[in-house]
C-alpha positions in Angstrom: 5.7 -6.7 34.7 4.5 -10.0 33.4 4.2 -10.5 29.3 1.1 -10.3 27.7 -1.1 -13.1 26.7 -1.4 -13.4 23.4 -5.2 -14.2 22.2 -5.1 -15.9 19.0 -8.2 -16.2 17.0 -8.8 -18.9 14.0 -9.7 -16.6 10.8 -13.5 -16.9 9.9 -13.9 -18.3 6.1 -16.8 -17.9 3.8 -18.0 -19.2 0.8 -20.4 -17.2 -1.8 -21.7 -18.9 -4.7 -25.0 -20.1 -6.4 -25.7 -24.0 -7.0 -25.2 -24.7 -10.2 -21.6 -22.9 -10.4 -19.2 -24.8 -12.5 -16.5 -23.4 -10.0 -18.1 -24.0 -6.3 -17.0 -27.9 -6.3 -13.1 -26.2 -7.0 -13.3 -23.7 -4.4 -14.3 -26.1 -1.9 -11.7 -28.0 -2.4 -9.4 -24.9 -2.5 -10.8 -24.0 0.9 -10.3 -27.4 2.2 -6.4 -27.6 1.0 -5.5 -23.6 2.6 -7.1 -24.6 6.0 -5.1 -27.9 6.1 -1.7 -26.2 4.8 -2.4 -23.3 7.3 -3.0 -25.4 10.3 -5.6 -23.8 11.8 -8.9 -25.9 12.6 -11.6 -23.7 10.7 -15.4 -24.1 9.5 -16.4 -22.4 6.6 -19.6 -20.9 6.1 -21.6 -21.2 3.4 -23.9 -18.8 1.4 -25.6 -19.9 -1.6 -27.0 -16.3 -3.3 -30.3 -18.3 -4.4 -31.0 -19.3 -0.9 -33.8 -16.6 1.1 -31.8 -16.9 4.0 -28.5 -15.5 2.5 -27.7 -11.8 4.4 -28.1 -8.9 1.6 -24.5 -8.2 2.4 -23.1 -11.7 0.5 -25.6 -10.6 -2.7 -23.2 -8.9 -4.5 -20.5 -11.0 -4.6 -20.0 -13.2 -7.4 -19.8 -17.1 -7.5 -17.4 -18.1 -6.1 -16.1 -15.6 -3.6 -14.0 -16.6 -0.7 -14.2 -14.1 1.7 -11.5 -14.4 5.0 -12.9 -12.6 8.2 -15.3 -10.7 6.0 -12.9 -9.5 2.9 -12.2 -11.3 -0.5 -9.3 -12.7 -0.5 -8.2 -11.5 -3.9 -8.8 -8.3 -3.1 -11.9 -7.5 -5.2 -15.1 -6.0 -3.2 -18.6 -6.7 -4.1 -19.5 -5.1 -6.7 -22.4 -7.5 -8.7 -25.7 -6.3 -9.4 -27.2 -9.8 -9.9 -26.2 -13.1 -9.0 -23.3 -14.0 -11.6 -20.1 -15.7 -11.8 -16.9 -14.2 -11.6 -14.5 -13.8 -14.3 -11.5 -14.4 -12.0 -12.5 -17.7 -11.6 -11.6 -19.9 -8.6 -8.9 -18.1 -6.1 -6.1 -20.6 -5.6 -5.2 -22.4 -2.4 -1.7 -20.1 -2.2 -4.3 -17.1 -2.6 -6.8 -18.5 0.2 -4.1 -19.7 2.4 -1.5 -16.3 2.5 -5.3 -15.0 4.1 -5.4 -17.5 6.7 -1.6 -16.5 8.1 
């Protein structure tokens, strides 16, 4: 019997933010550091809450939210009825990296 081939898939990373969010830049830097630490070669898709082209599914997240494979790295889900900053700030490099493995 042949050994099954294991298909490795890179995680999908998304940043939900709004222009002018004081934590968006730090979130981008933490995503970059986490990706580098994980050894994955992954691009990050960004969703600006103020852009009309941003899908409705992202509009209930606070800024900044980091999603890996559609799930908030902090374990929170969408909850806001309006655009807002996250009260818990920026997810750490370690938190993001832990979801990339």
